[in-house]
DSSP file (Angstrom, degrees, kcal/mol; ACC not computed):
  #  RESIDUE AA STRUCTURE BP1 BP2  ACC     N-H-->O    O-->H-N    N-H-->O    O-->H-N    TCO  KAPPA ALPHA  PHI   PSI    X-CA   Y-CA   Z-CA
    1    1 A X     >        0   0    0      0, 0.0     4,-2.2     0, 0.0     5,-0.2   0.000 360.0 360.0 360.0 -39.0   20.7   -4.4  -39.2
    2    2 A X  H  >  +     0   0    0      1,-0.2     4,-2.6     2,-0.2     5,-0.2   0.899 360.0  52.8 -62.6 -39.9   19.4   -3.8  -42.7
    3    3 A X  H  > S+     0   0    0      2,-0.2     4,-2.6     1,-0.2    -1,-0.2   0.912 109.2  47.8 -62.4 -43.9   19.4   -7.6  -43.3
    4    4 A X  H  > S+     0   0    0      2,-0.2     4,-2.3     1,-0.2    -1,-0.2   0.895 112.6  49.7 -65.4 -39.2   17.3   -8.2  -40.2
    5    5 A X  H  X S+     0   0    0     -4,-2.2     4,-2.3     2,-0.2    -2,-0.2   0.923 112.0  47.6 -65.5 -43.8   14.9   -5.5  -41.2
    6    6 A X  H  X S+     0   0    0     -4,-2.6     4,-2.6     1,-0.2    -2,-0.2   0.899 111.9  50.1 -63.9 -41.9   14.5   -6.9  -44.7
    7    7 A X  H  X S+     0   0    0     -4,-2.6     4,-2.6     2,-0.2    -1,-0.2   0.895 110.2  50.3 -62.7 -39.6   14.0  -10.4  -43.4
    8    8 A X  H  X S+     0   0    0     -4,-2.3     4,-2.4     2,-0.2    -2,-0.2   0.911 112.0  47.2 -66.6 -41.1   11.3   -9.1  -41.0
    9    9 A X  H  X S+     0   0    0     -4,-2.3     4,-2.5     2,-0.2    -2,-0.2   0.910 112.8  49.6 -63.7 -43.6    9.5   -7.3  -43.9
   10   10 A X  H  X S+     0   0    0     -4,-2.6     4,-2.3     2,-0.2     5,-0.2   0.910 111.5  49.2 -61.6 -43.4    9.8  -10.4  -46.1
   11   11 A X  H  X S+     0   0    0     -4,-2.6     4,-2.1     1,-0.2    -2,-0.2   0.935 113.1  46.1 -63.6 -46.8    8.4  -12.6  -43.3
   12   12 A X  H  X S+     0   0    0     -4,-2.4     4,-2.5     1,-0.2    -2,-0.2   0.915 113.8  48.4 -63.2 -43.0    5.5  -10.3  -42.6
   13   13 A X  H  X S+     0   0    0     -4,-2.5     4,-2.3     1,-0.2    -1,-0.2   0.886 112.9  46.6 -67.9 -38.4    4.6   -9.9  -46.3
   14   14 A X  H  X S+     0   0    0     -4,-2.3     4,-2.1    -5,-0.2    -1,-0.2   0.868 111.8  52.4 -71.7 -34.6    4.7  -13.6  -47.1
   15   15 A X  H  X S+     0   0    0     -4,-2.1     4,-1.0    -5,-0.2    -2,-0.2   0.925 113.1  43.8 -64.7 -45.0    2.6  -14.3  -44.0
   16   16 A X  H  < S+     0   0    0     -4,-2.5     3,-0.3     1,-0.2    -2,-0.2   0.888 114.2  49.8 -65.3 -39.4    0.0  -11.8  -45.0
   17   17 A X  H  < S+     0   0    0     -4,-2.3    -1,-0.2     1,-0.2    -2,-0.2   0.859 109.2  52.1 -68.5 -35.6    0.1  -13.0  -48.7
   18   18 A X  H  < S+     0   0    0     -4,-2.1     2,-0.4    -5,-0.1    -1,-0.2   0.704  84.7  99.0 -78.1 -18.4   -0.3  -16.7  -47.6
   19   19 A X     <  -     0   0    0     -4,-1.0     2,-0.5    -3,-0.3    -4,-0.0  -0.559  66.2-152.1 -71.0 125.0   -3.4  -16.1  -45.5
   20   20 A X        -     0   0    0     -2,-0.4     2,-0.3    47,-0.0    -2,-0.1  -0.838  10.5-126.8-104.4 134.9   -6.4  -17.0  -47.5
   21   21 A X        -     0   0    0     -2,-0.5     2,-0.7     1,-0.1    -1,-0.0  -0.595  21.3-134.0 -77.9 135.7   -9.7  -15.4  -47.0
   22   22 A X        -     0   0    0     -2,-0.3     2,-0.2    45,-0.0    17,-0.1  -0.817  18.7-148.6 -96.9 115.5  -12.5  -17.9  -46.4
   23   23 A X        -     0   0    0     -2,-0.7    15,-0.2     1,-0.1    41,-0.2  -0.478  22.3-105.7 -79.8 149.6  -15.5  -17.0  -48.5
   24   24 A X        -     0   0    0     -2,-0.2    39,-0.5    13,-0.1     2,-0.3  -0.387  32.0-110.0 -72.9 155.8  -19.0  -17.9  -47.2
   25   25 A X  E     -A   36   0A   0     11,-3.1    11,-2.9    37,-0.1     2,-0.5  -0.685  31.5-141.2 -81.3 136.8  -20.9  -20.8  -48.7
   26   26 A X  E     -AB  35  61A   0     35,-2.7    35,-3.1    -2,-0.3     2,-0.5  -0.897  14.4-166.6-109.2 130.5  -23.9  -19.5  -50.7
   27   27 A X  E     -AB  34  60A   0      7,-2.5     7,-2.8    -2,-0.5     2,-0.4  -0.957   9.6-178.8-116.2 126.8  -27.2  -21.5  -50.5
   28   28 A X  E     +AB  33  59A   0     31,-2.9    31,-3.0    -2,-0.5     2,-0.3  -0.986  12.9 146.0-131.9 138.6  -29.9  -20.7  -53.1
   29   29 A X  E >   -A   32   0A   0      3,-2.0     3,-1.9    -2,-0.4    29,-0.1  -0.851  69.0  -4.6-167.1 133.5  -33.5  -22.1  -53.6
   30   30 A X  T 3  S-     0   0    0     27,-0.4     3,-0.1     1,-0.3    28,-0.1   0.825 129.4 -49.0  54.5  39.5  -36.8  -20.7  -54.8
   31   31 A X  T 3  S+     0   0    0      1,-0.2     2,-0.4     0, 0.0    -1,-0.3   0.485 113.1 116.1  83.5   1.7  -35.4  -17.1  -55.1
   32   32 A X  E <   -A   29   0A   0     -3,-1.9    -3,-2.0    16,-0.1     2,-0.4  -0.891  43.5-168.5-107.6 134.6  -33.9  -17.1  -51.6
   33   33 A X  E     -A   28   0A   0     -2,-0.4     2,-0.3    -5,-0.2    -5,-0.2  -0.986   5.2-177.7-125.9 129.6  -30.1  -16.7  -51.1
   34   34 A X  E     -A   27   0A   0     -7,-2.8    -7,-2.5    -2,-0.4     2,-0.4  -0.901  17.4-143.6-122.0 151.9  -28.3  -17.3  -47.8
   35   35 A X  E     -A   26   0A   0     -2,-0.3     2,-0.4    -9,-0.2    -9,-0.2  -0.963  19.8-170.3-112.5 133.3  -24.6  -16.9  -46.9
   36   36 A X  E     -A   25   0A   0    -11,-2.9   -11,-3.1    -2,-0.4     2,-0.3  -0.985  23.8-123.4-127.6 136.0  -23.2  -19.4  -44.4
   37   37 A X    >   -     0   0    0     -2,-0.4     3,-0.7   -13,-0.2   -13,-0.1  -0.576  15.6-148.9 -73.0 132.2  -19.8  -19.3  -42.7
   38   38 A X  T 3  S+     0   0    0     -2,-0.3    -1,-0.1   -15,-0.2   -14,-0.1   0.603  91.5  50.3 -81.7 -11.6  -18.0  -22.6  -43.4
   39   39 A X  T 3  S+     0   0    0    -17,-0.1     2,-0.3     2,-0.1    -1,-0.2   0.246 111.3  37.3-114.8  11.7  -16.1  -22.6  -40.0
   40   40 A X  S <  S-     0   0    0     -3,-0.7     2,-0.2    97,-0.1    -3,-0.1  -0.988  89.2 -88.6-154.0 162.0  -19.0  -22.1  -37.6
   41   41 A X        -     0   0    0     -2,-0.3     2,-0.8    95,-0.1    97,-0.2  -0.512  28.7-149.7 -72.5 138.7  -22.6  -23.0  -37.0
   42   42 A X    >   +     0   0    0     95,-2.3     3,-1.1    -2,-0.2    98,-0.2  -0.651  28.2 164.2-108.1  73.5  -25.1  -20.7  -38.7
   43   43 A X  T 3  S+     0   0    0     -2,-0.8    -1,-0.2     1,-0.3    97,-0.1   0.705  70.5  54.5 -67.0 -22.6  -28.0  -21.0  -36.3
   44   44 A X  T 3  S+     0   0    0     -3,-0.2     2,-0.4    95,-0.0    -1,-0.3   0.604  81.2 105.2 -89.7 -10.0  -29.8  -17.9  -37.5
   45   45 A X    <   -     0   0    0     -3,-1.1    95,-2.4    93,-0.1     2,-0.4  -0.574  48.1-178.8 -73.9 127.4  -29.9  -18.9  -41.1
   46   46 A X  E     -e  140   0B   0     -2,-0.4     2,-0.6    93,-0.2    95,-0.2  -0.991  12.9-167.1-132.7 124.4  -33.4  -20.1  -42.2
   47   47 A X  E     -e  141   0B   0     93,-3.1    95,-2.6    -2,-0.4     2,-0.5  -0.948   9.1-158.1-113.5 114.1  -34.4  -21.3  -45.6
   48   48 A X  E     -e  142   0B   0     -2,-0.6     2,-0.5    93,-0.2    95,-0.2  -0.809   8.2-166.3 -93.2 125.9  -38.2  -21.6  -46.3
   49   49 A X  E     -e  143   0B   0     93,-3.1    95,-3.3    -2,-0.5     2,-0.7  -0.957  15.0-142.0-115.8 128.5  -39.1  -24.0  -49.1
   50   50 A X    >   -     0   0    0     -2,-0.5     3,-1.7    94,-0.2    93,-0.1  -0.794   7.5-155.8 -88.6 113.4  -42.6  -24.0  -50.6
   51   51 A X  T 3  S+     0   0    0     -2,-0.7    -1,-0.1     1,-0.3     3,-0.1   0.624  89.9  66.0 -68.1 -11.7  -43.4  -27.7  -51.3
   52   52 A X  T 3  S+     0   0    0      1,-0.2     2,-1.0     2,-0.1    -1,-0.3   0.693  91.2  67.3 -80.6 -18.9  -46.0  -26.7  -54.0
   53   53 A X    <   +     0   0    0     -3,-1.7    -1,-0.2     1,-0.2    -3,-0.1  -0.738  59.8 161.3-100.9  83.5  -43.1  -25.3  -56.1
   54   54 A X        +     0   0    0     -2,-1.0    48,-0.6    -3,-0.1     2,-0.2   0.597  41.5  96.1 -83.7 -11.2  -41.3  -28.5  -57.0
   55   55 A X        +     0   0    0     46,-0.1     2,-0.2    -3,-0.1   -25,-0.1  -0.505  69.8  33.5 -79.3 147.7  -39.3  -27.1  -60.0
   56   56 A X  S    S-     0   0    0     -2,-0.2    45,-2.2   -27,-0.1    46,-0.4  -0.520  78.5 -80.7 107.4-172.6  -35.8  -26.0  -59.5
   57   57 A X  E     - C   0 100A   0     43,-0.3     2,-0.7    -2,-0.2   -27,-0.4  -0.851  17.8-124.9-129.3 157.9  -32.8  -26.9  -57.3
   58   58 A X  E     - C   0  99A   0     41,-2.8    41,-1.5    -2,-0.3     2,-0.4  -0.964  45.8-164.3 -98.8 109.3  -31.4  -26.4  -53.9
   59   59 A X  E     -BC  28  98A   0    -31,-3.0   -31,-2.9    -2,-0.7     2,-0.5  -0.840  17.2-169.0-109.4 133.9  -28.0  -25.0  -54.9
   60   60 A X  E     -BC  27  97A   0     37,-3.4    37,-2.9    -2,-0.4     2,-0.5  -0.986   4.7-165.8-123.8 124.7  -24.8  -24.7  -52.8
   61   61 A X  E     -BC  26  96A   0    -35,-3.1   -35,-2.7    -2,-0.5     2,-0.6  -0.943   3.8-173.0-113.8 122.7  -21.9  -22.7  -54.1
   62   62 A X    >   -     0   0    0     33,-3.7     3,-1.0    -2,-0.5   -37,-0.1  -0.924   7.0-177.6-116.1 104.7  -18.5  -23.1  -52.3
   63   63 A X  T 3  S+     0   0    0     -2,-0.6     3,-0.5   -39,-0.5     4,-0.1   0.520  76.5  73.7 -80.4  -2.9  -15.9  -20.6  -53.6
   64   64 A X  T >>  +     0   0    0      1,-0.2     3,-1.5   -41,-0.2     4,-0.7   0.363  61.2 108.5 -88.1   7.4  -13.3  -22.1  -51.3
   65   65 A X  G X4 S+     0   0    0     -3,-1.0     3,-0.6     1,-0.3    -1,-0.2   0.800  72.9  56.9 -58.6 -30.9  -12.9  -25.2  -53.5
   66   66 A X  G >4 S+     0   0    0     -3,-0.5     3,-0.5     1,-0.2    -1,-0.3   0.805 108.6  48.1 -69.8 -27.4   -9.5  -24.1  -54.8
   67   67 A X  G <4 S+     0   0    0     -3,-1.5    -1,-0.2     1,-0.2     3,-0.2   0.541 108.0  56.8 -86.8  -8.1   -8.3  -24.0  -51.2
   68   68 A X  G X<  +     0   0    0     -4,-0.7     3,-2.1    -3,-0.6    -1,-0.2  -0.099  61.6 129.7-113.6  33.4   -9.8  -27.4  -50.3
   69   69 A X  T <  S+     0   0    0     -3,-0.5    -1,-0.2     1,-0.3    -2,-0.1   0.805  77.7  47.2 -60.7 -29.5   -8.0  -29.5  -53.0
   70   70 A X  T 3  S+     0   0    0     -3,-0.2    53,-2.7    53,-0.1    54,-0.4   0.238 107.6  74.1 -96.2  15.2   -6.9  -32.0  -50.3
   71   71 A X  E <   -F  122   0B   0     -3,-2.1     2,-0.5    51,-0.3    51,-0.2  -0.880  67.7-142.6-125.1 155.2  -10.4  -32.2  -48.8
   72   72 A X  E     -F  121   0B   0     49,-3.4    49,-2.3    -2,-0.3     2,-0.4  -0.970  20.4-154.6-117.1 116.5  -13.7  -33.7  -49.8
   73   73 A X  E     -F  120   0B   0     -2,-0.5     2,-0.4    47,-0.2    47,-0.2  -0.772  12.8-173.5 -94.6 132.9  -16.7  -31.5  -48.9
   74   74 A X  E     -F  119   0B   0     45,-3.0    45,-2.1    -2,-0.4     2,-0.4  -0.939  11.1-153.3-127.2 144.5  -20.0  -33.2  -48.3
   75   75 A X  E     +F  118   0B   0     -2,-0.4    14,-0.3    43,-0.2     2,-0.3  -0.947  16.4 179.4-117.9 140.6  -23.5  -31.8  -47.7
   76   76 A X  E     -F  117   0B   0     41,-2.2    41,-2.9    -2,-0.4     2,-0.5  -0.993  23.2-141.9-144.3 147.9  -26.2  -33.5  -45.9
   77   77 A X  E     -F  116   0B   0      8,-0.4     8,-2.9    -2,-0.3     2,-0.3  -0.947  27.2-171.8-110.9 124.5  -29.8  -32.9  -44.8
   78   78 A X  E     -FG 115  84B   0     37,-2.9    37,-2.8    -2,-0.5     6,-0.2  -0.880  22.3-121.5-120.8 147.2  -30.7  -34.2  -41.4
   79   79 A X    >   -     0   0    0      4,-2.7     3,-1.9    -2,-0.3    35,-0.1  -0.278  45.0 -95.7 -71.2 169.1  -34.0  -34.5  -39.5
   80   80 A X  T 3  S+     0   0    0     33,-0.5    -1,-0.1     1,-0.3    34,-0.1   0.746 127.1  58.5 -62.2 -22.5  -34.2  -32.7  -36.1
   81   81 A X  T 3  S-     0   0    0      2,-0.1    -1,-0.3     1,-0.0     3,-0.1   0.175 122.7-105.7 -91.7  18.7  -33.2  -36.0  -34.4
   82   82 A X  S <  S+     0   0    0     -3,-1.9     2,-0.6     1,-0.2    -2,-0.1   0.632  71.8 146.5  67.9  18.4  -29.9  -36.1  -36.4
   83   83 A X        -     0   0    0      1,-0.0    -4,-2.7     0, 0.0    -1,-0.2  -0.771  47.7-128.6 -84.9 122.7  -31.2  -38.9  -38.8
   84   84 A X  B     -G   78   0B   0     -2,-0.6     2,-0.3    -6,-0.2    -6,-0.2  -0.502  13.9-133.4 -75.5 135.2  -29.6  -38.2  -42.2
   85   85 A X        -     0   0    0     -8,-2.9     2,-2.3    -2,-0.2    -8,-0.4  -0.643  23.4-115.4 -82.6 144.9  -32.0  -38.2  -45.2
   86   86 A X        +     0   0    0     -2,-0.3     2,-0.5    21,-0.1    -1,-0.1  -0.453  65.8 138.4 -83.0  70.6  -30.8  -40.2  -48.2
   87   87 A X        -     0   0    0     -2,-2.3     2,-0.6   -10,-0.2   -10,-0.2  -0.971  41.4-150.0-117.3 126.1  -30.5  -37.2  -50.5
   88   88 A X        -     0   0    0     -2,-0.5     2,-0.4   -12,-0.1   -12,-0.1  -0.852   5.2-146.3-100.9 122.8  -27.4  -37.0  -52.8
   89   89 A X        -     0   0    0     -2,-0.6     2,-0.4   -14,-0.3    10,-0.2  -0.764  17.8-141.9 -83.8 130.6  -26.0  -33.6  -53.7
   90   90 A X  E     -D   98   0A   0      8,-3.2     8,-2.3    -2,-0.4     2,-0.9  -0.770   3.4-138.6 -95.8 136.7  -24.6  -33.7  -57.2
   91   91 A X  E     +D   97   0A   0     -2,-0.4     6,-0.2     6,-0.2     3,-0.1  -0.855  24.2 174.6 -93.6 105.3  -21.4  -31.8  -58.1
   92   92 A X  E     -     0   0A   0      4,-1.3     2,-0.3    -2,-0.9    -1,-0.2   0.905  69.9 -14.7 -77.7 -44.7  -22.1  -30.2  -61.5
   93   93 A X  E >  S-D   96   0A   0      3,-1.0     3,-2.2     0, 0.0    -1,-0.3  -0.924 101.6 -50.9-149.2 172.6  -18.8  -28.3  -61.5
   94   94 A X  T 3  S+     0   0    0     -2,-0.3   -28,-0.1     1,-0.3     3,-0.1  -0.264 123.9   1.5 -54.7 121.7  -16.1  -27.3  -59.1
   95   95 A X  T 3  S+     0   0    0      1,-0.1   -33,-3.7   -30,-0.1     2,-0.5   0.320 108.2 100.9  86.6  -7.8  -17.6  -25.8  -56.0
   96   96 A X  E <   +CD  61  93A   0     -3,-2.2    -4,-1.3   -35,-0.2    -3,-1.0  -0.953  42.3 171.1-117.6 121.3  -21.2  -26.0  -57.1
   97   97 A X  E     +CD  60  91A   0    -37,-2.9   -37,-3.4    -2,-0.5     2,-0.3  -0.921   6.1 170.8-123.2 150.3  -23.4  -28.8  -55.7
   98   98 A X  E     -CD  59  90A   0     -8,-2.3    -8,-3.2    -2,-0.3     2,-0.3  -0.985  21.6-158.5-153.7 164.3  -27.2  -29.2  -56.0
   99   99 A X  E     -C   58   0A   0    -41,-1.5   -41,-2.8    -2,-0.3     2,-0.1  -0.988  37.2-104.3-143.3 141.7  -30.1  -31.4  -55.5
  100  100 A X  E >>  -C   57   0A   0     -2,-0.3     4,-1.5   -43,-0.2     3,-0.7  -0.432  23.6-134.1 -65.4 136.5  -33.5  -31.3  -57.3
  101  101 A X  H 3> S+     0   0    0    -45,-2.2     4,-2.6     1,-0.2     5,-0.2   0.829 106.0  60.3 -61.8 -33.7  -36.2  -29.8  -55.1
  102  102 A X  H 3> S+     0   0    0    -48,-0.6     4,-1.2   -46,-0.4    -1,-0.2   0.846 104.6  50.1 -64.3 -31.8  -38.6  -32.5  -56.1
  103  103 A X  H <> S+     0   0    0     -3,-0.7     4,-0.9     2,-0.2    -1,-0.2   0.853 109.6  50.8 -72.9 -35.0  -36.1  -35.0  -54.6
  104  104 A X  H >X S+     0   0    0     -4,-1.5     4,-0.9     1,-0.2     3,-0.7   0.929 110.0  49.2 -64.4 -45.7  -36.0  -33.0  -51.4
  105  105 A X  H 3< S+     0   0    0     -4,-2.6    -1,-0.2     1,-0.2    -2,-0.2   0.779 104.2  60.2 -68.7 -25.9  -39.8  -32.9  -51.1
  106  106 A X  H 3< S+     0   0    0     -4,-1.2    -1,-0.2     1,-0.2    -2,-0.2   0.812 112.9  37.4 -67.5 -30.1  -40.0  -36.7  -51.7
  107  107 A X  H << S+     0   0    0     -4,-0.9     2,-0.2    -3,-0.7    -2,-0.2   0.498 112.9  64.2-100.6  -6.0  -37.9  -37.3  -48.6
  108  108 A X  S  < S-     0   0    0     -4,-0.9     2,-0.3    -3,-0.1   -29,-0.0  -0.684  70.5-130.6-117.3 170.3  -39.2  -34.5  -46.3
  109  109 A X    >   -     0   0    0     -2,-0.2     3,-1.0     1,-0.0    34,-0.3  -0.898  30.7 -98.9-119.7 149.4  -42.6  -33.7  -44.7
  110  110 A X  T 3  S+     0   0    0     -2,-0.3    34,-0.2     1,-0.2     3,-0.1  -0.292 104.5  18.9 -63.2 149.8  -44.5  -30.5  -44.7
  111  111 A X  T 3  S+     0   0    0     32,-2.7     2,-0.3     1,-0.2    -1,-0.2   0.729  99.0 120.5  61.1  26.1  -44.3  -28.2  -41.7
  112  112 A X    <   -     0   0    0     -3,-1.0    31,-2.2    31,-0.5     2,-0.4  -0.842  56.6-134.2-115.1 155.2  -41.1  -29.9  -40.5
  113  113 A X  E     - H   0 142B   0     -2,-0.3   -33,-0.5    29,-0.2     2,-0.3  -0.920  22.0-176.3-111.6 136.3  -37.6  -28.4  -39.9
  114  114 A X  E     - H   0 141B   0     27,-2.9    27,-3.3    -2,-0.4     2,-0.5  -0.840  20.8-125.9-126.3 162.6  -34.4  -30.0  -41.2
  115  115 A X  E     -FH  78 140B   0    -37,-2.8   -37,-2.9    -2,-0.3     2,-0.7  -0.954  10.2-151.2-117.1 125.9  -30.8  -29.1  -40.8
  116  116 A X  E     +FH  77 139B   0     23,-2.9    22,-3.2    -2,-0.5    23,-1.4  -0.867  26.3 179.0 -96.2 117.3  -28.4  -28.6  -43.7
  117  117 A X  E     -FH  76 137B   0    -41,-2.9   -41,-2.2    -2,-0.7     2,-0.3  -0.739  16.8-156.9-114.7 160.1  -24.8  -29.5  -42.6
  118  118 A X  E     -FH  75 136B   0     18,-2.0    18,-2.7    -2,-0.3     2,-0.3  -0.979   9.1-178.5-132.9 151.6  -21.5  -29.6  -44.3
  119  119 A X  E     -F   74   0B   0    -45,-2.1   -45,-3.0    -2,-0.3     2,-0.5  -0.988  12.8-153.9-147.7 141.8  -18.3  -31.5  -43.4
  120  120 A X  E     -F   73   0B   0     14,-0.4     2,-0.3    -2,-0.3   -47,-0.2  -0.977  16.2-177.7-119.0 125.1  -14.9  -31.6  -45.0
  121  121 A X  E     -F   72   0B   0    -49,-2.3   -49,-3.4    -2,-0.5     7,-0.1  -0.883  37.3 -90.8-119.4 153.4  -12.8  -34.7  -44.7
  122  122 A X  E     -F   71   0B   0     -2,-0.3   -51,-0.3   -51,-0.2     6,-0.1  -0.340  26.9-137.7 -59.5 139.2   -9.2  -35.3  -45.9
  123  123 A X  S    S+     0   0    0    -53,-2.7     2,-0.6     4,-0.1    -1,-0.1   0.804  85.9  85.7 -68.9 -28.8   -9.1  -36.9  -49.4
  124  124 A X  S  > S-     0   0    0    -54,-0.4     4,-2.7     1,-0.2     5,-0.2  -0.654  73.7-150.0 -75.5 116.7   -6.4  -39.2  -48.3
  125  125 A X  H  > S+     0   0    0     -2,-0.6     4,-1.5     1,-0.2    -1,-0.2   0.815  94.9  54.3 -59.8 -32.7   -8.1  -42.2  -46.7
  126  126 A X  H  > S+     0   0    0      2,-0.2     4,-0.7     1,-0.2    -1,-0.2   0.935 112.5  42.6 -65.1 -47.6   -5.1  -42.9  -44.4
  127  127 A X  H >> S+     0   0    0      1,-0.2     4,-1.0     2,-0.2     3,-0.9   0.887 111.1  55.8 -66.6 -39.1   -5.3  -39.3  -43.1
  128  128 A X  H 3< S+     0   0    0     -4,-2.7     3,-0.2     1,-0.2    -1,-0.2   0.813  99.0  61.8 -63.4 -29.7   -9.1  -39.4  -42.9
  129  129 A X  H 3< S+     0   0    0     -4,-1.5    -1,-0.2     1,-0.2    -2,-0.2   0.785 110.2  40.3 -67.4 -26.4   -8.9  -42.5  -40.6
  130  130 A X  H << S+     0   0    0     -3,-0.9     2,-0.5    -4,-0.7    -1,-0.2   0.597 103.9  76.3 -97.9 -11.7   -7.0  -40.5  -38.0
  131  131 A X     <  -     0   0    0     -4,-1.0     2,-0.7    -3,-0.2    -9,-0.1  -0.855  61.6-154.8-107.8 131.0   -8.8  -37.2  -38.2
  132  132 A X        -     0   0    0     -2,-0.5     2,-0.3   -11,-0.0    -3,-0.1  -0.913  18.7-158.5-102.0 119.1  -12.2  -36.5  -36.7
  133  133 A X        -     0   0    0     -2,-0.7     2,-0.3    -5,-0.1   -12,-0.1  -0.721   9.3-132.0-100.3 146.5  -13.9  -33.7  -38.5
  134  134 A X        -     0   0    0     -2,-0.3   -14,-0.4   -14,-0.1     2,-0.3  -0.734  17.0-132.3 -94.9 142.6  -16.7  -31.6  -37.1
  135  135 A X        -     0   0    0     -2,-0.3     2,-0.4   -16,-0.1   -16,-0.2  -0.688  18.7-146.2 -91.5 151.0  -19.8  -30.9  -39.2
  136  136 A X  E     - H   0 118B   0    -18,-2.7   -18,-2.0    -2,-0.3     2,-0.5  -0.964  13.5-122.5-121.9 134.8  -21.1  -27.3  -39.4
  137  137 A X  E     - H   0 117B   0     -2,-0.4   -95,-2.3   -20,-0.2   -20,-0.2  -0.622  25.3-179.8 -74.7 121.4  -24.7  -26.2  -39.7
  138  138 A X  E     -     0   0B   0    -22,-3.2     2,-0.3    -2,-0.5   -21,-0.2   0.853  62.2 -37.9 -87.7 -41.9  -25.2  -24.1  -42.8
  139  139 A X  E     - H   0 116B   0    -23,-1.4   -23,-2.9  -103,-0.1     2,-0.4  -0.974  53.2-102.4-171.0 165.1  -28.9  -23.4  -42.2
  140  140 A X  E     -eH  46 115B   0    -95,-2.4   -93,-3.1    -2,-0.3     2,-0.5  -0.832  33.5-149.6 -94.0 138.3  -32.2  -24.7  -41.0
  141  141 A X  E     -eH  47 114B   0    -27,-3.3   -27,-2.9    -2,-0.4     2,-0.5  -0.949   9.1-165.6-114.4 120.1  -34.6  -25.8  -43.8
  142  142 A X  E     -eH  48 113B   0    -95,-2.6   -93,-3.1    -2,-0.5     2,-0.6  -0.910   9.7-148.3-107.7 127.2  -38.4  -25.4  -43.2
  143  143 A X  E      e   49   0B   0    -31,-2.2   -32,-2.7    -2,-0.5   -31,-0.5  -0.837 360.0 360.0 -95.2 119.6  -40.7  -27.2  -45.6
  144  144 A X              0   0    0    -95,-3.3   -94,-0.2    -2,-0.6    -1,-0.1   0.378 360.0 360.0-107.6 360.0  -44.0  -25.4  -46.0
């Protein structure tokens, strides 16, 4: 009986220890910081960007990068009709991606709303070919 009890405690403790908490993705630009859940759409998040302030970056910080070693996370900015803008986010260091605001403003129009999405795909090309991954809305971006 003692052995069964010890095995049960060991099983529960390893299960709890192995569960990893998923941190929100942090989005920063022009003094505004948003937190976005990485596993669901964040329809209420709104990032207002002033097109007259072209200096700085649109910065995305993903603290889950250590848990995503077998995944490639990508960020994309889309028009309301789901057309992707050709904006490349640069990975400066693990978990931090950014794009210059002046590059964002070159590809966007004033008084328009865009959607910032993320998607994580398996790093293994064979596995990626068989898996269909869902994109998640991080926030809506409004250019003023």
